[in-house]
N, C-alpha and C positions, 0 to 999 in steps of 0.2 A: 646728655642722652646717649645711650649706647648705640653705636652704628658701626658697620663694617669698615675695617681699616686695611686689611690685607687678605688676599685670596691665594692660597697655595694649591697648585695642581700636583698631586702625588701620583706618579706613574708607578704602579705596582708590578707590572710585567708587560711584556710584549709577546705577540704570537704571530707568526706568518702562516696563514691558512692557504693551502694550495687550492686553486680553482681550475675548472676545465679550460683548456686552451693554453696552459702554461702560465696563467696569471696567478698572482699572489695577493691575498687580502691581508693587509697589515692591520692588526688589531691590538689594542691596549686594554688593560684592566686598570681603572683609576680609582682614586679616592680624592676628596677635597677637604681642605681645612680653611675655615674662615676665622680670622682673628678680629675681634671687636676692639674699639678704641678704649674700652674700660678693662681689657684683659680677659674678657670672656672668650671662649673658643667653641666653635661649632664644627663638628666633623660630619661630612656627608659620605655615607657608606664606609665599609671597612674592608672590602676585598675578599679574595678566595681563602678559605680556611686551610691551615696547614695539615689538618688531619683527614682531609677528603682528597682521594686521588683524582687527578684529572682524567676525563674520559679516555679510554684506551685508544680510540680512533682519532683523538685530537692531537695536533702537533704539540710538542713540549713547549711550555712557556720559557721565555728568555728574560734576562735582565731583571730577575726577580728581587724585589725589596718590599717586604710587607709593611703594613701601616704602622706597626710598632717601631720598626727600624727607621721609617721616615720621621716619625715623631722624635725618636732619639737623636737623629741628625739635627733636629731643630731645638734640641735641649729641652724636650717636653716628655712627659709621661702620660699614661692613660688618665691619671687623676687630674690632669690639666684640661681635660675635655669636659665642658659643661653640658653640651647637647650633642646628640647624634641624630642626624636626619636620616631616616630609613627610606630610601626611594622605593625599594621593594626588597623581597627576601630571596631573590635568586642567589644561588650559591656563591657567585663571584662578587656579590655586593654586601653580604651579611656575615662573612666568615670570622670576623673578630669582634662582633658586638659584645660578647660576654667578657671581653677584656676591659670594658668601660663601665665598671660597676657603679661609679659615682655620677654618671651622666643621666640626663633624661632623654629618652628616645621618643622621636616624633614620627608617626606613621599614619597613613590614611586608614580610617576605621574599616573601610571596605576590604582593603588588602589584609589588614591584621586578622580580621574575623575569618576570611577565606583561608589564610595560612594556618591559623590556630585550629581551624576546623578539620585540618588533616589533608589539605590539598597536596597531592604527591609531588608537585613541582617544587615545593619549598621544604621538603624533608631533608635534603642533603645538608643544609646548614642549620637545621632546626635546633640542635643542641647549643648552637651559638646565639641565635636570635630569641629562642624561647627559654633562655636561662632564667631560673626562678628569681634571682636577685635584681633583674633589670626592671626599671620603671618606665612604663609606656604612657605617652600622651596620645590619644586617638583623636584625629581631626577629620572633618568632613569637607572635602573640596578645597578651593584655594584658601590660603591662610598666611597672614603676616606673622612670621615667627618672632621677629624683632624688627624695629625700624631698619629698612634696608635689606632685609632677607625675606623674600616671599616664596612660599611653597605653592606650586602650580599643579593641580591634579591633572594628570595626563595618562589616563587609562588607554589600553590598546596593546602595548607590549605585555602588560600584566594588569589585571583589575586593581585599581587604586594605586597605580604607579604615580610618582610625583617627580617633577622637575624643580629647579631652584633658580631664582633670579636674585643676583647679588648686586647691590648698588655701591660702587666704590668711589672714593673721593676724587681720584684722578682718572682712572680708566673708564668711569661711568658704569652703566649697567652691563653685567656679564651674565649670560644665560647658560646654565648648566642643563643641557637637554636630557642628560643621562640616557636611558634606553628608549625614551620616546622617539628619539632620532639618533641612531647609533653611528651613522655615517653622514657626512656633509651632503653627498649626492642624493640622500633620501629625504632631504628637507624640502619636500614638495608634496602636495596633496594627490599627485598622480601615482604615488608609490603603491607597491604591493606589500602585503604582509610577508614576513619571513616565517619559516616553520616554527621558530621559537616565539613568535608573537601570538597573543591570545585572541585578538578581535580586530579584523581589518577595518571595519567601520569606525570603531573607537580610535584606532591608530591614526586614521586619516583626520578625524575630528580633532584629535590632540595635536597633530602636526599643524593644522590650520590655526588652532588656538595659539601655538607657539609662534607661528609666522605673524599673527596679529600682535602678539606681545613685542616681537622684534620691531615691527613697524610703529606701534603706538609709543613704545618706550625709547625708540631710536637706539636699539642695542647694537653697539659696534662689534661685539664678540659673542658668538655662540660656540660653546664647547660641546662637541658631539661625543656621545658616550664611549665609543670604542674605536674611533677613527685614527688608526695609527699614522696615516699620512698627515692628517691635520696636527696630531700631537707632536710631530717632528718640528713644527713651526711655532709651537707654543712655549711660553715661559714656564718652566717646571721647577718644583722645589729642588734646592733650597731657596731659589729665587721666587718672586711672587708678583702678583698684580696688586696695585694700590690705588 
């Protein structure tokens, strides 16, 4: 039976965002690669596209290495990816989807239909995620993609956002919260929505849902979507969790 064997954390870039009071918010843009024991490979998100300029008011990203370069470092090409999990179509998550023409893409139906219908939030990367040759599998709610990889519907940051739970043979379950919980300090139902979040009530409900998953599944590691301070402590590609 095909089950997860390795999980690679691909750090695509880092950004230091200045805050009031002289503080700095350390943020990363990530992607993830799951290798199965039968050689199948699942990519989770694909990062910021090369043809879209970063917002002029945003600090410039550093330590940039796109998903294609990460795969090349692992001696892989886009044709080696069988499935791409689309957590959502924000520009920093869907910018290289069109590079994976042989893969099947898996996305929540609610999210896909909203984006396909022309929601302005998802237009920046539309030429990449709405590429005609891509094959989409639309799902509704929580979904077992393959044994050991579960997609968890976590709306709030975006309608139809999804997080990923990966069951590894040695490390145990690893929760990829993605943008349902972008920073470790936000992993609480007392949180407030950020301006980039869609719905605070759904965001809190999804946070509680993931807290329940962590407790029920005894998850030892939750990876938060953009938490640069946490990412400094994590094992990153070319190394992996197994």
